[in-house]
Backbone as CSV, one residue per row, in Angstrom:
resi,resn,N_x,N_y,N_z,CA_x,CA_y,CA_z,C_x,C_y,C_z
1,MET,0.839,-1.196,0.000,0.000,0.000,0.000,0.875,1.247,0.000
2,LYS,0.425,2.241,-0.687,1.159,3.495,-0.751,0.245,4.628,-0.332
3,ARG,0.710,5.401,0.660,-0.101,6.530,1.125,-0.013,7.664,0.115
4,GLN,-1.149,8.266,-0.163,-1.190,9.385,-1.095,-1.954,10.536,-0.476
5,TRP,-1.483,11.757,-0.800,-2.203,12.941,-0.359,-3.597,12.960,-0.959
6,CYS,-4.525,13.537,-0.217,-5.828,13.855,-0.815,-5.613,15.133,-1.600
7,ALA,-5.212,14.972,-2.838,-4.953,16.120,-3.687,-6.189,16.445,-4.490
8,ALA,-5.995,17.039,-5.663,-7.123,17.458,-6.503,-8.096,18.245,-5.648
9,VAL,-7.585,19.330,-5.093,-8.317,20.124,-4.113,-9.748,20.382,-4.528
10,PHE,-9.924,20.896,-5.705,-11.237,21.400,-6.057,-12.221,20.282,-6.336
11,VAL,-11.737,19.159,-6.833,-12.641,18.033,-7.050,-13.094,17.468,-5.717
12,LEU,-12.141,17.233,-4.803,-12.487,16.641,-3.524,-13.398,17.535,-2.703
13,VAL,-13.052,18.799,-2.630,-13.849,19.691,-1.808,-15.229,19.875,-2.414
14,LEU,-15.278,19.890,-3.722,-16.577,20.000,-4.387,-17.468,18.841,-3.987
15,LEU,-16.917,17.645,-3.982,-17.698,16.479,-3.601,-18.114,16.581,-2.143
16,PHE,-17.203,17.016,-1.295,-17.477,17.111,0.120,-18.591,18.113,0.401
17,ALA,-18.574,19.192,-0.346,-19.543,20.252,-0.104,-20.918,19.902,-0.656
18,SER,-20.982,18.878,-1.510,-22.243,18.499,-2.164,-22.861,19.691,-2.889
19,ILE,-21.999,20.443,-3.572,-22.473,21.602,-4.316,-22.780,21.174,-5.739
20,GLU,-23.938,21.490,-6.227,-24.338,21.084,-7.566,-24.095,22.229,-8.541
21,LEU,-22.886,22.286,-9.065,-22.590,23.286,-10.076,-23.108,22.786,-11.421
22,GLN,-23.579,23.680,-12.217,-24.191,23.309,-13.484,-23.113,23.012,-14.515
23,GLY,-22.688,21.729,-14.578,-21.530,21.392,-15.405,-21.822,21.167,-16.873
24,GLN,-23.084,21.089,-17.262,-23.381,20.710,-18.632,-23.590,21.897,-19.572
25,ASN,-23.642,23.112,-19.032,-24.000,24.248,-19.854,-23.216,25.469,-19.400
26,ALA,-22.410,26.030,-20.299,-21.557,27.160,-19.946,-22.381,28.363,-19.500
27,GLU,-23.528,28.561,-20.143,-24.370,29.707,-19.782,-24.925,29.549,-18.370
28,LEU,-25.347,28.330,-18.038,-25.835,28.074,-16.680,-24.714,28.222,-15.662
29,ASP,-23.505,27.753,-16.022,-22.346,27.933,-15.145,-22.110,29.410,-14.861
30,ARG,-22.193,30.223,-15.917,-21.944,31.654,-15.752,-23.010,32.287,-14.863
31,THR,-24.241,31.858,-15.039,-25.320,32.375,-14.198,-25.095,31.987,-12.734
32,ALA,-24.701,30.729,-12.518,-24.415,30.266,-11.161,-23.266,31.060,-10.552
33,PHE,-22.258,31.347,-11.364,-21.118,32.134,-10.885,-21.567,33.530,-10.454
34,GLU,-22.374,34.179,-11.271,-22.817,35.545,-10.946,-23.648,35.563,-9.671
35,LYS,-24.486,34.552,-9.503,-25.300,34.486,-8.284,-24.429,34.268,-7.052
36,ALA,-23.452,33.361,-7.186,-22.554,33.093,-6.063,-21.737,34.334,-5.726
37,LYS,-21.276,35.041,-6.761,-20.467,36.236,-6.523,-21.251,37.311,-5.795
38,ALA,-22.506,37.487,-6.193,-23.331,38.508,-5.542,-23.500,38.196,-4.060
39,LYS,-23.763,36.947,-3.740,-23.923,36.560,-2.342,-22.597,36.617,-1.588
40,ALA,-21.528,36.190,-2.263,-20.209,36.182,-1.622,-19.779,37.585,-1.246
41,GLU,-20.051,38.525,-2.121,-19.658,39.911,-1.839,-20.462,40.524,-0.699
42,GLN,-21.576,39.890,-0.352,-22.368,40.330,0.791,-21.950,39.621,2.078
43,GLY,-20.927,38.752,1.970,-20.390,38.098,3.159,-20.933,36.718,3.443
44,ASP,-21.650,36.122,2.487,-22.192,34.779,2.676,-21.065,33.756,2.572
45,ALA,-20.772,33.053,3.676,-19.620,32.139,3.725,-19.760,30.974,2.753
46,ALA,-20.965,30.415,2.648,-21.162,29.296,1.733,-20.956,29.739,0.287
47,ALA,-21.439,30.931,-0.048,-21.261,31.452,-1.399,-19.794,31.763,-1.677
48,GLN,-19.081,32.233,-0.666,-17.653,32.513,-0.824,-16.906,31.210,-1.122
49,ARG,-17.284,30.150,-0.420,-16.673,28.848,-0.675,-16.994,28.378,-2.096
50,THR,-18.252,28.522,-2.500,-18.649,28.130,-3.852,-17.870,28.913,-4.895
51,LEU,-17.688,30.202,-4.640,-16.946,31.040,-5.584,-15.498,30.554,-5.685
52,GLY,-14.915,30.179,-4.551,-13.569,29.626,-4.561,-13.490,28.365,-5.407
53,LEU,-14.497,27.511,-5.261,-14.540,26.286,-6.051,-14.662,26.586,-7.538
54,MET,-15.487,27.559,-7.877,-15.703,27.880,-9.288,-14.450,28.479,-9.919
55,TYR,-13.759,29.328,-9.180,-12.482,29.858,-9.687,-11.456,28.730,-9.800
56,GLY,-11.435,27.854,-8.833,-10.468,26.763,-8.852,-10.705,25.771,-9.974
57,ASN,-11.977,25.537,-10.293,-12.334,24.589,-11.349,-12.473,25.239,-12.715
58,GLY,-12.505,26.566,-12.752,-12.759,27.241,-14.019,-14.181,27.017,-14.487
59,ARG,-15.123,27.047,-13.572,-16.526,26.831,-13.890,-17.259,28.169,-13.864
60,GLY,-17.747,28.603,-15.024,-18.453,29.872,-15.113,-17.534,31.072,-15.148
61,VAL,-16.225,30.817,-15.084,-15.221,31.874,-15.057,-13.876,31.235,-15.404
62,SER,-12.927,32.030,-15.875,-11.599,31.492,-16.167,-10.938,30.998,-14.879
63,GLN,-10.257,29.864,-14.967,-9.593,29.321,-13.786,-8.570,30.319,-13.252
64,ASP,-8.606,30.532,-11.944,-7.723,31.513,-11.322,-7.494,31.082,-9.877
65,TYR,-6.343,30.445,-9.633,-6.063,29.943,-8.294,-5.931,31.064,-7.263
66,ALA,-5.400,32.200,-7.684,-5.252,33.312,-6.734,-6.618,33.786,-6.253
67,GLU,-7.588,33.873,-7.182,-8.947,34.264,-6.792,-9.602,33.179,-5.944
68,ALA,-9.342,31.927,-6.308,-9.878,30.821,-5.503,-9.366,30.933,-4.073
69,LEU,-8.072,31.178,-3.939,-7.471,31.322,-2.619,-8.131,32.454,-1.844
70,LYS,-8.353,33.583,-2.505,-8.952,34.747,-1.847,-10.322,34.420,-1.271
71,TRP,-11.145,33.751,-2.072,-12.508,33.477,-1.623,-12.559,32.335,-0.618
72,PHE,-11.677,31.357,-0.753,-11.606,30.321,0.277,-11.202,30.938,1.616
73,ARG,-10.264,31.889,1.572,-9.820,32.523,2.810,-10.972,33.273,3.475
74,LYS,-11.734,34.020,2.677,-12.861,34.761,3.250,-13.846,33.802,3.920
75,SER,-14.155,32.706,3.231,-15.074,31.725,3.794,-14.467,31.047,5.017
76,ALA,-13.191,30.709,4.936,-12.508,30.052,6.056,-12.494,30.936,7.291
77,GLU,-12.329,32.231,7.078,-12.310,33.161,8.213,-13.686,33.316,8.855
78,HIS,-14.731,32.863,8.128,-16.081,32.790,8.701,-16.339,31.408,9.289
79,ALA,-15.271,30.637,9.465,-15.314,29.323,10.113,-15.991,28.244,9.278
80,ASP,-16.003,28.405,7.947,-16.513,27.343,7.090,-15.443,26.246,7.005
81,ALA,-15.750,25.067,7.546,-14.750,24.011,7.670,-14.278,23.494,6.314
82,ILE,-15.189,23.387,5.362,-14.799,22.886,4.040,-13.849,23.867,3.369
83,ALA,-14.139,25.158,3.495,-13.254,26.177,2.937,-11.901,26.155,3.646
84,GLN,-11.901,25.889,4.940,-10.638,25.813,5.676,-9.778,24.672,5.130
85,SER,-10.396,23.526,4.855,-9.639,22.406,4.274,-9.129,22.757,2.879
86,ALA,-9.978,23.432,2.091,-9.564,23.814,0.740,-8.400,24.794,0.781
87,LEU,-8.487,25.765,1.669,-7.414,26.750,1.813,-6.123,26.064,2.247
88,ALA,-6.244,25.145,3.190,-5.075,24.401,3.669,-4.407,23.630,2.530
89,MET,-5.212,22.999,1.676,-4.642,22.231,0.571,-3.921,23.131,-0.424
90,MET,-4.428,24.338,-0.603,-3.753,25.266,-1.520,-2.392,25.670,-0.962
91,TYR,-2.326,25.893,0.348,-1.022,26.200,0.959,-0.105,24.980,0.914
92,ARG,-0.669,23.815,1.154,0.159,22.604,1.136,0.741,22.329,-0.247
93,ASP,-0.078,22.544,-1.290,0.330,22.207,-2.650,0.920,23.370,-3.423
94,GLY,0.881,24.575,-2.836,1.417,25.742,-3.521,0.585,26.159,-4.710
95,GLN,-0.727,26.106,-4.578,-1.626,26.531,-5.646,-2.138,27.939,-5.357
96,GLY,-1.728,28.887,-6.206,-2.161,30.264,-6.026,-1.426,30.985,-4.922
97,VAL,-0.429,30.336,-4.336,0.310,30.903,-3.208,1.594,30.089,-3.045
98,MET,2.590,30.675,-2.404,3.814,29.924,-2.117,3.492,28.778,-1.165
99,GLN,4.088,27.608,-1.407,3.865,26.472,-0.523,4.266,26.837,0.901
100,ASP,3.400,26.508,1.848,3.644,26.879,3.241,2.993,25.813,4.120
101,TYR,3.787,24.847,4.582,3.243,23.757,5.378,2.698,24.234,6.723
102,ALA,3.345,25.243,7.308,2.874,25.733,8.601,1.476,26.325,8.471
103,GLU,1.247,27.083,7.404,-0.061,27.677,7.192,-1.082,26.591,6.846
104,ALA,-0.663,25.600,6.074,-1.548,24.478,5.753,-1.957,23.756,7.025
105,LEU,-0.987,23.504,7.895,-1.265,22.820,9.154,-2.289,23.592,9.979
106,LYS,-2.133,24.900,10.023,-3.040,25.735,10.806,-4.485,25.583,10.342
107,TRP,-4.688,25.627,9.041,-6.051,25.577,8.519,-6.612,24.160,8.546
108,PHE,-5.758,23.156,8.333,-6.247,21.781,8.479,-6.728,21.551,9.917
109,ARG,-5.972,22.080,10.880,-6.331,21.887,12.284,-7.675,22.561,12.596
110,LYS,-7.874,23.765,12.073,-9.139,24.460,12.309,-10.304,23.636,11.759
111,ALA,-10.137,23.102,10.546,-11.196,22.292,9.948,-11.391,20.998,10.734
112,ALA,-10.293,20.371,11.095,-10.365,19.094,11.812,-11.055,19.252,13.162
113,GLU,-10.745,20.325,13.846,-11.344,20.541,15.164,-12.829,20.853,15.089
114,GLN,-13.302,21.207,13.886,-14.733,21.378,13.681,-15.416,20.075,13.245
115,GLY,-14.613,19.018,13.122,-15.168,17.726,12.760,-15.191,17.425,11.281
116,ASP,-14.511,18.240,10.473,-14.467,17.995,9.027,-13.561,16.798,8.758
117,PRO,-14.088,15.682,8.215,-13.240,14.497,8.011,-12.104,14.705,7.018
118,LEU,-12.308,15.573,6.010,-11.219,15.868,5.080,-10.091,16.583,5.814
119,GLY,-10.440,17.506,6.701,-9.433,18.189,7.504,-8.747,17.228,8.458
120,GLN,-9.514,16.334,9.068,-8.942,15.365,9.999,-7.974,14.433,9.284
121,LEU,-8.375,13.950,8.117,-7.497,13.087,7.334,-6.194,13.787,6.992
122,ASN,-6.293,14.986,6.457,-5.093,15.681,6.000,-4.223,16.170,7.145
123,LEU,-4.833,16.483,8.273,-4.031,16.812,9.447,-3.238,15.574,9.865
124,GLY,-3.896,14.416,9.843,-3.187,13.177,10.145,-2.028,12.938,9.201
125,MET,-2.231,13.259,7.935,-1.161,13.045,6.955,-0.007,14.025,7.165
126,MET,-0.320,15.219,7.621,0.758,16.170,7.935,1.640,15.607,9.056
127,TYR,0.999,15.019,10.067,1.771,14.403,11.156,2.519,13.164,10.652
128,SER,1.888,12.390,9.806,2.526,11.181,9.288,3.765,11.509,8.462
129,ASP,3.684,12.571,7.659,4.784,12.937,6.765,5.757,13.936,7.374
130,GLY,5.402,14.493,8.523,6.279,15.484,9.143,6.330,16.785,8.383
131,HIS,5.201,17.210,7.835,5.121,18.465,7.098,4.525,19.551,7.984
132,GLY,5.365,20.539,8.326,4.901,21.646,9.157,4.859,21.310,10.627
133,VAL,5.256,20.094,10.953,5.196,19.618,12.339,6.124,18.411,12.432
134,PRO,6.729,18.140,13.612,7.563,16.934,13.722,6.749,15.679,13.421
135,GLN,7.366,14.733,12.728,6.671,13.494,12.394,6.205,12.799,13.666
136,ASP,4.947,12.392,13.677,4.352,11.810,14.879,3.265,10.826,14.439
137,TYR,3.621,9.553,14.302,2.673,8.557,13.806,1.480,8.346,14.746
138,PRO,1.700,8.275,16.075,0.525,8.111,16.945,-0.483,9.258,16.800
139,GLU,0.016,10.473,16.625,-0.893,11.611,16.439,-1.603,11.505,15.087
140,ALA,-0.878,11.023,14.081,-1.514,10.802,12.778,-2.657,9.806,12.908
141,VAL,-2.396,8.703,13.602,-3.427,7.682,13.793,-4.622,8.262,14.534
142,ARG,-4.364,9.105,15.514,-5.466,9.706,16.287,-6.413,10.482,15.379
143,TRP,-5.860,11.236,14.438,-6.701,12.018,13.539,-7.355,11.139,12.477
144,PHE,-6.638,10.119,12.005,-7.265,9.189,11.069,-8.487,8.529,11.716
145,ARG,-8.353,8.166,12.988,-9.463,7.504,13.674,-10.678,8.427,13.790
146,LYS,-10.429,9.704,13.990,-11.548,10.644,14.073,-12.325,10.684,12.755
147,ALA,-11.586,10.675,11.645,-12.253,10.677,10.343,-12.916,9.335,10.067
148,VAL,-12.296,8.262,10.521,-12.854,6.922,10.356,-14.201,6.805,11.068
149,GLN,-14.332,7.487,12.191,-15.599,7.456,12.926,-16.748,8.024,12.094
150,GLN,-16.401,8.782,11.055,-17.409,9.310,10.147,-17.513,8.461,8.866
151,ASN,-16.899,7.272,8.929,-16.953,6.316,7.810,-16.332,6.889,6.542
152,TYR,-15.260,7.669,6.710,-14.595,8.322,5.587,-13.571,7.374,4.984
153,ALA,-13.814,6.927,3.757,-13.008,5.875,3.130,-11.514,6.207,3.030
154,PRO,-11.110,7.417,2.597,-9.669,7.677,2.530,-8.982,7.548,3.891
155,ALA,-9.686,7.865,4.970,-9.105,7.706,6.302,-9.006,6.230,6.667
156,GLN,-9.997,5.454,6.277,-9.931,4.010,6.508,-8.714,3.422,5.801
157,TYR,-8.470,3.889,4.591,-7.326,3.400,3.815,-6.004,3.792,4.479
158,ASN,-5.906,5.013,4.947,-4.669,5.449,5.595,-4.463,4.758,6.937
159,LEU,-5.538,4.455,7.642,-5.409,3.687,8.873,-4.930,2.276,8.544
160,ALA,-5.414,1.731,7.440,-4.955,0.415,6.997,-3.447,0.411,6.774
161,ILE,-2.939,1.481,6.157,-1.498,1.581,5.914,-0.734,1.604,7.230
162,CYS,-1.276,2.326,8.206,-0.620,2.398,9.526,-0.504,1.008,10.150
163,TYR,-1.566,0.227,10.078,-1.515,-1.130,10.630,-0.574,-2.023,9.822
164,THR,-0.593,-1.892,8.515,0.256,-2.728,7.670,1.737,-2.455,7.910
165,LYS,2.066,-1.175,8.134,3.469,-0.796,8.318,3.884,-0.686,9.784
166,GLY,2.907,-0.768,10.689,3.233,-0.609,12.109,3.620,0.813,12.458
167,GLN,2.926,1.768,11.865,3.211,3.188,12.111,2.165,3.767,13.062
168,GLY,2.588,4.016,14.312,1.677,4.583,15.308,0.792,3.558,15.977
169,VAL,0.829,2.324,15.501,0.084,1.197,16.079,0.941,-0.055,15.926
170,ALA,0.607,-1.092,16.674,1.327,-2.358,16.508,1.043,-2.912,15.110
171,LYS,2.069,-3.408,14.453,1.898,-3.948,13.112,0.926,-5.116,13.129
172,ASP,-0.052,-5.060,12.249,-1.081,-6.096,12.214,-1.669,-6.110,10.803
173,GLU,-1.162,-7.016,9.954,-1.589,-7.050,8.561,-3.058,-7.440,8.414
174,VAL,-3.547,-8.265,9.334,-4.965,-8.655,9.271,-5.858,-7.453,9.545
175,GLU,-5.502,-6.680,10.568,-6.283,-5.470,10.870,-6.142,-4.451,9.753
176,GLY,-4.954,-4.388,9.165,-4.760,-3.502,8.021,-5.673,-3.883,6.874
177,MET,-5.752,-5.173,6.603,-6.624,-5.649,5.536,-8.086,-5.355,5.862
178,ASN,-8.455,-5.458,7.119,-9.823,-5.175,7.541,-10.212,-3.740,7.207
179,TRP,-9.320,-2.788,7.508,-9.628,-1.375,7.233,-9.545,-1.077,5.741
180,CYS,-8.614,-1.745,5.064,-8.510,-1.549,3.616,-9.777,-2.048,2.932
181,ARG,-10.297,-3.172,3.404,-11.513,-3.732,2.811,-12.711,-2.799,3.046
182,LYS,-12.763,-2.169,4.215,-13.854,-1.224,4.486,-13.832,-0.083,3.474
183,ALA,-12.633,0.429,3.192,-12.516,1.514,2.207,-12.841,1.014,0.810
184,ALA,-12.380,-0.193,0.490,-12.641,-0.764,-0.827,-14.135,-0.984,-1.043
185,ASP,-14.825,-1.393,0.008,-16.268,-1.618,-0.086,-17.032,-0.318,-0.329
186,GLN,-16.365,0.815,-0.064,-16.957,2.125,-0.376,-16.484,2.624,-1.750
187,ASN,-15.884,1.715,-2.512,-15.430,2.022,-3.878,-14.262,3.001,-3.924
188,TYR,-13.413,2.959,-2.904,-12.201,3.786,-2.902,-11.136,3.042,-3.702
189,ALA,-10.749,3.597,-4.841,-9.942,2.870,-5.819,-8.584,2.429,-5.284
190,ASP,-7.888,3.280,-4.542,-6.584,2.882,-3.990,-6.733,1.648,-3.110
191,ALA,-7.799,1.626,-2.320,-8.038,0.476,-1.441,-8.392,-0.763,-2.247
192,GLN,-9.179,-0.598,-3.292,-9.528,-1.738,-4.132,-8.284,-2.348,-4.761
193,MET,-7.377,-1.506,-5.219,-6.121,-1.993,-5.785,-5.333,-2.776,-4.725
194,SER,-5.283,-2.254,-3.511,-4.531,-2.911,-2.442,-5.165,-4.236,-2.033
195,VAL,-6.495,-4.290,-2.006,-7.172,-5.545,-1.690,-6.858,-6.578,-2.774
196,GLY,-6.899,-6.145,-4.040,-6.546,-7.045,-5.129,-5.137,-7.584,-4.989
197,ALA,-4.210,-6.701,-4.642,-2.810,-7.122,-4.481,-2.660,-8.088,-3.317
198,ALA,-3.426,-7.854,-2.241,-3.365,-8.757,-1.082,-3.792,-10.166,-1.476
199,TYR,-4.858,-10.275,-2.251,-5.298,-11.598,-2.714,-4.320,-12.197,-3.719
200,PHE,-3.754,-11.367,-4.575,-2.838,-11.873,-5.598,-1.570,-12.459,-4.976
201,TYR,-1.025,-11.737,-3.982,0.235,-12.166,-3.375,0.026,-13.032,-2.135
202,GLY,-1.223,-13.143,-1.671,-1.488,-13.925,-0.469,-0.926,-13.298,0.779
203,LYS,-0.928,-11.942,0.815,-0.409,-11.209,1.976,-1.544,-10.448,2.625
204,GLY,-1.925,-10.869,3.830,-3.039,-10.236,4.519,-4.376,-10.837,4.113
205,ALA,-4.353,-11.747,3.143,-5.551,-12.434,2.666,-5.113,-13.740,2.012
206,PRO,-6.001,-14.741,1.927,-5.626,-15.987,1.245,-5.316,-15.714,-0.226
207,LYS,-4.342,-16.403,-0.785,-4.020,-16.205,-2.201,-5.202,-16.677,-3.041
208,ASP,-5.695,-15.798,-3.884,-6.882,-16.099,-4.682,-6.866,-15.180,-5.899
209,ASN,-6.390,-15.700,-7.031,-6.254,-14.865,-8.221,-7.595,-14.392,-8.778
210,VAL,-8.634,-15.203,-8.629,-9.959,-14.795,-9.108,-10.455,-13.596,-8.313
211,GLU,-10.279,-13.660,-7.000,-10.684,-12.536,-6.147,-9.817,-11.310,-6.430
212,ALA,-8.543,-11.539,-6.693,-7.644,-10.435,-7.028,-8.129,-9.698,-8.271
213,VAL,-8.482,-10.461,-9.298,-8.957,-9.855,-10.544,-10.215,-9.037,-10.304
214,LYS,-11.101,-9.546,-9.464,-12.349,-8.826,-9.162,-12.056,-7.424,-8.632
215,TRP,-11.091,-7.339,-7.723,-10.778,-6.041,-7.111,-9.938,-5.167,-8.032
216,PHE,-9.026,-5.786,-8.790,-8.282,-5.002,-9.781,-9.256,-4.339,-10.763
217,ARG,-10.267,-5.116,-11.178,-11.219,-4.593,-12.157,-12.007,-3.401,-11.585
218,LYS,-12.429,-3.510,-10.336,-13.192,-2.424,-9.716,-12.397,-1.119,-9.742
219,ALA,-11.108,-1.207,-9.399,-10.269,-0.009,-9.398,-9.937,0.434,-10.820
220,ALA,-9.660,-0.533,-11.688,-9.295,-0.217,-13.080,-10.422,0.515,-13.784
221,GLU,-11.648,0.101,-13.524,-12.780,0.735,-14.183,-13.022,2.165,-13.691
222,GLN,-12.405,2.519,-12.566,-12.453,3.899,-12.093,-11.298,4.730,-12.658
223,GLY,-10.419,4.078,-13.436,-9.305,4.797,-14.036,-8.007,4.708,-13.264
224,HIS,-7.905,3.778,-12.317,-6.699,3.618,-11.500,-5.612,2.936,-12.337
225,ALA,-4.534,3.651,-12.630,-3.515,3.169,-13.570,-2.839,1.879,-13.113
226,ALA,-2.462,1.796,-11.840,-1.790,0.579,-11.364,-2.716,-0.624,-11.436
227,ALA,-3.994,-0.410,-11.180,-4.957,-1.502,-11.276,-5.165,-1.912,-12.728
228,GLN,-5.140,-0.941,-13.626,-5.252,-1.256,-15.054,-4.072,-2.106,-15.501
229,LEU,-2.881,-1.766,-15.034,-1.695,-2.563,-15.334,-1.854,-3.981,-14.789
230,SER,-2.298,-4.089,-13.531,-2.443,-5.398,-12.894,-3.504,-6.238,-13.590
231,LEU,-4.584,-5.617,-13.996,-5.636,-6.340,-14.704,-5.127,-6.800,-16.066
232,GLY,-4.369,-5.950,-16.732,-3.770,-6.328,-18.004,-2.849,-7.525,-17.854
233,MET,-2.054,-7.540,-16.784,-1.145,-8.663,-16.541,-1.925,-9.943,-16.281
234,SER,-3.036,-9.799,-15.564,-3.865,-10.979,-15.282,-4.397,-11.580,-16.571
235,TYR,-4.866,-10.736,-17.476,-5.363,-11.225,-18.759,-4.222,-11.807,-19.609
236,ALA,-3.077,-11.161,-19.592,-1.954,-11.630,-20.412,-1.454,-12.998,-19.957
237,ASN,-1.483,-13.232,-18.634,-0.929,-14.467,-18.079,-1.986,-15.518,-17.765
238,GLY,-3.261,-15.127,-17.861,-4.323,-16.070,-17.513,-4.394,-16.334,-16.033
239,ASP,-4.111,-15.312,-15.223,-4.166,-15.436,-13.764,-5.526,-14.979,-13.249
240,GLY,-6.348,-15.931,-12.831,-7.643,-15.588,-12.269,-8.701,-15.258,-13.298
241,VAL,-8.335,-15.350,-14.570,-9.231,-15.027,-15.669,-8.674,-15.716,-16.915
242,PRO,-9.526,-16.155,-17.867,-8.978,-16.770,-19.081,-8.038,-15.812,-19.821
243,ARG,-6.965,-16.352,-20.346,-6.006,-15.505,-21.076,-6.701,-14.830,-22.257
244,ASN,-6.467,-13.534,-22.381,-7.123,-12.772,-23.441,-6.211,-11.597,-23.783
245,TYR,-5.479,-11.720,-24.890,-4.516,-10.686,-25.259,-5.199,-9.370,-25.644
246,THR,-6.400,-9.457,-26.191,-7.103,-8.231,-26.561,-7.404,-7.402,-25.310
247,GLU,-7.926,-8.074,-24.271,-8.216,-7.379,-23.014,-6.927,-6.902,-22.343
248,ALA,-5.899,-7.739,-22.399,-4.620,-7.348,-21.799,-4.088,-6.085,-22.460
249,TYR,-4.130,-6.065,-23.791,-3.642,-4.905,-24.547,-4.454,-3.657,-24.200
250,LYS,-5.763,-3.816,-24.122,-6.630,-2.689,-23.780,-6.225,-2.078,-22.441
251,TRP,-6.075,-2.931,-21.415,-5.781,-2.397,-20.077,-4.354,-1.861,-19.987
252,TYR,-3.414,-2.498,-20.656,-2.060,-1.944,-20.705,-2.084,-0.558,-21.365
253,SER,-2.844,-0.439,-22.449,-2.916,0.847,-23.164,-3.447,1.947,-22.260
254,LEU,-4.474,1.616,-21.499,-5.076,2.617,-20.605,-4.100,3.035,-19.513
255,ALA,-3.365,2.052,-18.978,-2.366,2.386,-17.952,-1.229,3.208,-18.559
256,GLU,-0.790,2.816,-19.751,0.301,3.541,-20.428,-0.094,4.979,-20.733
257,SER,-1.364,5.204,-21.059,-1.830,6.561,-21.390,-1.778,7.485,-20.177
258,GLN,-1.664,6.896,-18.995,-1.529,7.689,-17.767,-0.078,7.778,-17.310
259,GLY,0.830,7.339,-18.181,2.253,7.487,-17.882,2.894,6.320,-17.171
260,ASN,2.214,5.188,-17.126,2.776,4.014,-16.455,3.840,3.383,-17.360
261,GLU,5.080,3.471,-16.953,6.195,3.004,-17.779,6.201,1.486,-17.933
262,SER,5.822,0.761,-16.884,5.789,-0.702,-16.978,4.776,-1.133,-18.022
263,ALA,3.634,-0.442,-18.067,2.603,-0.776,-19.048,3.129,-0.589,-20.461
264,LYS,3.913,0.441,-20.667,4.490,0.702,-21.992,5.375,-0.453,-22.426
265,GLU,6.175,-0.950,-21.506,7.076,-2.069,-21.815,6.285,-3.342,-22.126
266,TYR,5.289,-3.650,-21.296,4.469,-4.849,-21.510,3.677,-4.747,-22.811
267,LEU,3.235,-3.556,-23.122,2.451,-3.330,-24.342,3.286,-3.662,-25.575
268,GLN,4.520,-3.213,-25.574,5.403,-3.464,-26.713,5.661,-4.956,-26.902
269,LYS,5.845,-5.663,-25.795,6.096,-7.102,-25.867,4.846,-7.854,-26.322
270,LEU,3.701,-7.437,-25.801,2.460,-8.126,-26.136,2.101,-7.943,-27.610
271,GLU,2.371,-6.770,-28.132,2.010,-6.475,-29.520,2.704,-7.427,-30.497
272,LEU,3.877,-7.912,-30.130,4.603,-8.839,-30.993,3.891,-10.178,-31.122
273,ARG,3.020,-10.496,-30.162,2.304,-11.778,-30.176,0.923,-11.677,-30.836
274,MET,0.538,-10.485,-31.230,-0.837,-10.278,-31.695,-0.889,-9.918,-33.175
275,PRO,-1.858,-10.470,-33.914,-2.031,-10.059,-35.317,-2.554,-8.626,-35.362
276,PRO,-2.311,-7.900,-36.453,-2.715,-6.499,-36.547,-4.190,-6.252,-36.259
277,GLU,-5.067,-7.157,-36.727,-6.494,-6.932,-36.512,-6.874,-7.042,-35.039
278,GLN,-6.155,-7.873,-34.299,-6.409,-7.988,-32.857,-5.921,-6.746,-32.129
279,VAL,-4.778,-6.234,-32.557,-4.264,-4.989,-31.982,-5.241,-3.849,-32.242
280,ALA,-5.762,-3.789,-33.459,-6.711,-2.723,-33.824,-7.963,-2.796,-32.969
281,GLU,-8.443,-4.016,-32.715,-9.637,-4.180,-31.875,-9.360,-3.739,-30.438
282,ALA,-8.195,-4.103,-29.922,-7.821,-3.710,-28.559,-7.700,-2.191,-28.450
283,GLN,-7.124,-1.565,-29.460,-6.984,-0.114,-29.470,-8.353,0.564,-29.509
284,ARG,-9.283,-0.030,-30.252,-10.639,0.521,-30.305,-11.299,0.452,-28.923
285,LEU,-11.148,-0.688,-28.261,-11.731,-0.852,-26.930,-11.137,0.158,-25.938
286,ALA,-9.834,0.395,-26.060,-9.186,1.365,-25.175,-9.702,2.776,-25.443
287,ARG,-9.888,3.117,-26.717,-10.388,4.451,-27.063,-11.803,4.663,-26.540
288,GLU,-12.591,3.616,-26.542,-13.989,3.735,-26.137,-14.179,3.655,-24.622
289,PHE,-13.135,3.323,-23.904,-13.243,3.177,-22.450,-13.552,4.520,-21.785
290,LYS,-14.502,4.512,-20.886,-14.848,5.684,-20.090,-14.799,5.293,-18.617
291,PRO,-13.879,5.879,-17.860,-13.838,5.532,-16.425,-15.128,5.958,-15.743
292,HIS,-15.573,5.161,-14.832,-16.766,5.546,-14.076,-16.410,5.595,-12.604
293,LYS,-16.460,6.794,-12.063,-16.175,7.003,-10.654,-17.417,6.613,-9.855
294,THR,-17.248,5.579,-9.042,-18.381,5.133,-8.239,-18.242,5.557,-6.788
295,SER,-17.269,6.444,-6.534,-17.023,6.896,-5.155,-17.053,8.404,-5.103
296,ASP,-17.513,8.930,-3.981,-17.494,10.367,-3.750,-16.248,10.809,-3.021
297,HIS,-15.236,9.912,-2.920,-14.052,10.244,-2.117,-12.907,10.650,-3.030
C-alpha cells in the first residue's frame, strides 16, 4: 500500500460540499457564478466557498487559483470548515500561493477541530509525513481515527497503511486488511487496488487470483492506472481469468496513457504476439473506455 495525499483540491472539496454546479451548460455555469459572486460579496460564507470552487475549477469563469485562494480565505475566516480544508490544501500544494506547510497545518487543524473528516485526514497526513510539524505517527493515527468514525473511506485506507506498516500502532496485517476492505467496499480505488494485491500475493488475505482480478477490475474501471496494469497482466498471463490478449492490450494501453512506464514495456512485448487486426480491436476498446467514478471520495 502506498499513502497518497488527498490532492485534486477542487474536485475533492466539491464532492465534500455536495455543491451542484451546473456542469453541462456554460451559460448556466456563468449564471451560477454571478449568483454566487453577488452573495459572496455580501459576506455569505457558503457562497464565498462556492466562488472559490468555481475559480479553482474554471466553472463559469476562467480558472484563477489566486482568486480561488482569496474566496476560500474569506469563507474560512467565517469558520466554514470545508473552505478551511480547501485553503489548507492550496497552501500545502502551492496553488495560487507559495507552498507553506505551517499555514496548511493551521487551517487543516481548524477544519479538523470542527469535525471535518477531510481536515482530519489531512491533518493526520501532515503528522505522518512530518510536514509543518515533527513526524508523529501516533498523532496521525489519532486524527485518522476521528475521520474513520465518520466512515470516511480515505481515512480508513490510511489507517490500513498504519496497521500494515506498524506506524503509530502495533503492526497487524490482518487489521490492516480489515480497514482496507472497508474503504474498498466504499469504492475507494486505492483500497480496491490494495485488496486485489493482497489476494494476488497472499499477503493479509488468502491467495486467490480470481478474487484479485475482481478487485483489480473495480479499481481499473475507475481509471486507476496501477490496477489497469495489474488487470492487463492478469489477462496476459491467464491469472484468475482466461487468457485474453485483446483485453490485456486494452488495459495496458489505458495504464500507459496515464504514464505508467511498466505498461508501456508490456504493451510493446504483447504487440509482438498479436495479429494487426487484434491490436486494432484492442486499441478501439481502449479508445472507447470511459472511467466511471463510483465513489465520492
